[in-house]
Kinemage of the C-alpha trace (Angstrom):
@kinemage 1
@onewidth
@group {chain A} dominant
@subgroup {mainchain}
@vectorlist {calphas} color= white
{ca met a 1} P 26.456 289.082 -3.297
{ca asn a 2} L 22.878 289.132 -2.041
{ca pro a 3} L 22.051 289.304 1.708
{ca leu a 4} L 21.045 285.628 1.905
{ca glu a 5} L 24.423 284.522 0.492
{ca arg a 6} L 26.334 286.873 2.824
{ca leu a 7} L 24.412 285.436 5.808
{ca ala a 8} L 25.185 281.913 4.642
{ca val a 9} L 28.918 282.720 4.414
{ca arg a 10} L 28.963 284.414 7.816
{ca leu a 11} L 27.205 281.512 9.553
{ca ser a 12} L 29.003 278.967 7.410
{ca leu a 13} L 25.731 277.406 6.299
{ca thr a 14} L 24.530 276.338 2.891
{ca arg a 15} L 21.657 278.082 1.148
{ca ala a 16} L 19.469 274.997 1.734
{ca glu a 17} L 20.127 275.128 5.484
{ca ile a 18} L 19.278 278.852 5.550
{ca ser a 19} L 16.046 278.109 3.657
{ca val a 20} L 15.063 275.368 6.148
{ca ile a 21} L 15.784 277.648 9.109
{ca ser a 22} L 13.726 280.429 7.497
{ca leu a 23} L 10.848 278.015 6.934
{ca leu a 24} L 10.988 276.915 10.591
{ca val a 25} L 10.900 280.560 11.730
{ca val a 26} L 7.811 281.169 9.544
{ca phe a 27} L 6.082 278.128 11.088
{ca leu a 28} L 7.002 279.371 14.578
{ca val a 29} L 5.412 282.759 13.873
{ca leu a 30} L 2.288 281.110 12.411
{ca gly a 31} L 2.002 278.858 15.474
{ca gly a 32} L 2.153 281.894 17.750
{ca ala a 33} L -0.559 283.631 15.715
{ca val a 34} L -2.847 280.564 15.881
{ca arg a 35} L -2.279 280.246 19.625
{ca asn a 36} L -3.122 283.921 20.119
{ca phe a 37} L -6.292 283.517 18.043
{ca arg a 38} L -7.406 280.558 20.186
{ca ser a 39} L -6.814 282.427 23.445
{ca val a 40} L -8.861 285.379 22.156
{ca arg a 41} L -11.648 283.000 21.118
{ca asp a 42} L -11.613 281.337 24.577
{ca ala a 43} L -11.759 284.750 26.257
{ca asp a 44} L -14.779 285.667 24.108
{ca ala a 45} L -16.494 282.408 25.061
{ca gln a 46} L -15.864 283.121 28.739
{ca leu a 47} L -17.335 286.616 28.404
{ca gln a 48} L -20.415 285.137 26.707
{ca arg a 49} L -20.872 282.673 29.600
{ca gln a 50} L -20.671 285.547 32.087
{ca glu a 51} L -23.322 287.489 30.140
{ca asp a 52} L -25.570 284.428 30.124
{ca glu a 53} L -25.200 284.179 33.913
{ca arg a 54} L -26.277 287.819 34.243
{ca phe a 55} L -29.397 287.104 32.211
{ca ser a 56} L -30.272 284.226 34.556
{ca glu a 57} L -30.115 286.752 37.399
{ca arg a 58} L -33.072 288.512 35.735
{ca glu a 59} L -35.086 285.320 36.182
{ca thr a 60} L -34.192 285.340 39.870
{ca asp a 61} L -35.252 288.978 40.152
{ca ser a 62} L -38.641 288.174 38.609
{ca leu a 63} L -39.141 285.392 41.165
{ca ile a 64} L -38.263 287.770 43.958
{ca gly a 65} L -40.868 290.195 42.593
{ca val a 66} L -43.559 287.502 42.729
{ca ala a 67} L -42.536 286.550 46.257
{ca ser a 68} L -42.609 290.136 47.478
{ca ala a 69} L -46.035 290.641 45.907
{ca leu a 70} L -47.318 287.588 47.766
{ca ala a 71} L -45.865 288.710 51.074
{ca ala a 72} L -47.172 292.250 50.649
{ca gly a 73} L -50.676 290.853 50.218
{ca thr a 74} L -51.131 291.999 46.644
{ca ala a 75} L -52.326 289.575 44.021
{ca ala a 76} L -49.617 288.328 41.687
{ca pro a 77} L -50.774 287.489 38.149
{ca glu a 78} L -49.716 283.848 38.531
{ca thr a 79} L -51.878 283.309 41.621
{ca gly a 80} L -55.190 283.984 39.899
{ca gly a 81} L -56.012 286.886 42.228
{ca lys a 82} L -55.611 284.950 45.496
{ca thr a 83} L -53.607 286.677 48.175
{ca glu a 84} L -54.027 284.226 51.017
{ca ala a 85} L -52.077 281.191 49.788
{ca leu a 86} L -50.475 279.712 46.734
{ca asn a 87} L -51.326 276.027 46.313
{ca leu a 88} L -48.408 273.717 45.620
{ca ser a 89} L -49.762 270.187 44.977
{ca asp a 90} L -50.489 268.979 48.529
{ca glu a 91} L -48.892 271.997 50.181
{ca gln a 92} L -49.888 275.623 50.477
{ca leu a 93} L -47.586 278.585 50.570
{ca tyr a 94} L -48.449 281.461 52.847
{ca pro a 95} L -46.776 284.849 53.001
{ca glu a 96} L -45.095 283.673 56.234
{ca asp a 97} L -43.131 281.126 54.139
{ca phe a 98} L -41.066 284.016 52.780
{ca glu a 99} L -38.475 285.459 55.083
{ca glu a 100} L -37.345 289.011 54.649
{ca glu a 101} L -33.687 289.822 54.085
{ca lys a 102} L -32.444 292.886 55.857
{ca pro a 103} L -31.647 295.662 53.370
{ca arg a 104} L -28.002 296.647 53.080
{ca lys a 105} L -27.370 300.146 54.301
{ca lys a 106} L -26.135 302.503 51.632
{ca lys a 107} L -25.835 306.235 51.830
{ca thr a 108} L -27.046 306.831 48.289
{ca ala a 109} L -30.205 304.752 48.000
{ca arg a 110} L -32.733 302.898 50.115
{ca arg a 111} L -33.952 299.443 49.214
{ca ser a 112} L -36.951 297.558 50.335
{ca gly a 113} L -36.328 294.052 51.733
{ca lys a 114} L -36.312 291.228 49.242
{ca lys a 115} L -38.416 288.142 49.877
{ca val a 116} L -36.933 284.661 49.645
{ca phe a 117} L -38.816 281.384 49.152
{ca asn a 118} L -38.443 279.332 52.325
{ca gly a 119} L -40.785 276.367 51.714
{ca thr a 120} L -40.235 272.898 50.315
{ca leu a 121} L -41.693 271.140 47.286
{ca ala a 122} L -42.154 267.486 46.418
{ca phe a 123} L -39.941 267.278 43.316
{ca asn a 124} L -41.604 264.186 41.858
{ca arg a 125} L -44.970 266.034 41.709
{ca ala a 126} L -43.936 269.694 41.243
{ca thr a 127} L -44.916 271.633 38.138
{ca glu a 128} L -42.677 274.060 36.250
{ca lys a 129} L -44.328 277.095 37.879
{ca gln a 130} L -43.839 275.587 41.329
{ca leu a 131} L -40.167 274.843 40.636
{ca gln a 132} L -39.681 278.457 39.552
{ca gln a 133} L -40.423 279.557 43.129
{ca ile a 134} L -37.017 278.164 44.178
{ca pro a 135} L -34.219 280.775 44.112
{ca gly a 136} L -32.035 280.387 41.035
{ca val a 137} L -34.571 278.296 39.111
{ca gly a 138} L -36.042 280.153 36.169
{ca pro a 139} L -38.343 278.959 33.393
{ca val a 140} L -35.538 277.263 31.443
{ca met a 141} L -34.148 275.394 34.457
{ca ala a 142} L -37.663 274.380 35.530
{ca arg a 143} L -38.294 272.924 32.052
{ca arg a 144} L -34.995 271.034 32.237
{ca leu a 145} L -35.866 269.634 35.662
{ca val a 146} L -39.317 268.466 34.546
{ca ala a 147} L -37.844 266.913 31.376
{ca phe a 148} L -35.167 265.179 33.450
{ca arg a 149} L -37.792 263.801 35.828
{ca ala a 150} L -39.793 262.528 32.838
{ca ser a 151} L -36.685 260.857 31.390
{ca lys a 152} L -36.256 259.021 34.711
{ca gly a 153} L -39.795 257.646 34.519
{ca gly a 154} L -41.368 260.415 36.597
{ca arg a 155} L -39.376 259.601 39.729
{ca val a 156} L -35.995 260.726 41.048
{ca asp a 157} L -34.667 258.857 44.077
{ca arg a 158} L -31.533 260.805 45.032
{ca his a 159} L -30.680 264.503 44.943
{ca glu a 160} L -27.279 263.713 43.389
{ca gln a 161} L -29.063 262.548 40.215
{ca leu a 162} L -29.948 266.200 39.599
{ca leu a 163} L -26.274 266.872 38.793
{ca asp a 164} L -27.016 265.283 35.393
{ca val a 165} L -29.240 268.265 34.515
{ca lys a 166} L -27.436 270.916 32.457
{ca gly a 167} L -26.785 273.993 34.571
{ca ile a 168} L -26.817 272.267 37.959
{ca gly a 169} L -23.540 272.130 39.819
{ca arg a 170} L -22.681 271.521 43.459
{ca lys a 171} L -23.783 275.010 44.623
{ca lys a 172} L -27.171 274.879 42.926
{ca leu a 173} L -27.652 271.292 44.141
{ca glu a 174} L -27.250 272.493 47.737
{ca ile a 175} L -29.965 275.108 47.158
{ca leu a 176} L -32.241 272.493 45.572
{ca lys a 177} L -31.681 270.074 48.482
{ca lys a 178} L -33.018 272.743 50.864
{ca his a 179} L -36.220 273.195 48.877
{ca leu a 180} L -36.963 269.814 47.295
{ca thr a 181} L -38.106 266.581 48.867
{ca leu a 182} L -37.927 263.313 46.960
{ca glu a 183} L -40.964 261.404 48.237
């Protein structure tokens, strides 16, 4: 007697019933493998999103570099050699518009204070370069904001409408509310 027949006799099942049960066990194992594959794929997607967020931090660092150059009185390449003020449509930005963050004290290294943009912009008239002065807004986000404004006929009436722009959530909207006026 083969092992399948002995198992059928022991469990008092027919060969057909044993075959169906075996088939169900195979499908159960396959289902577990597919589920595991999906969870690995989701974990990879989450890691990719985290890497993308790190790259957007580089954009923020470049903006901080421009701001610190302005405050230090050196000419940034985007300002055309002017050190006094950066024109923003009807407004002007002076080095006093950047407030200095206190450096964190570490025993291993010393940091210079980072500069933060502290002014406001009229969103309905701001250019991409002007929007990039806002913390957390890089070239890609500035392009998205300008394209969104254009899709709304060149005018946005409420800050909450900015939530429709890809990449803007509640936290970033709060930052944008501080720096953008909707005149």
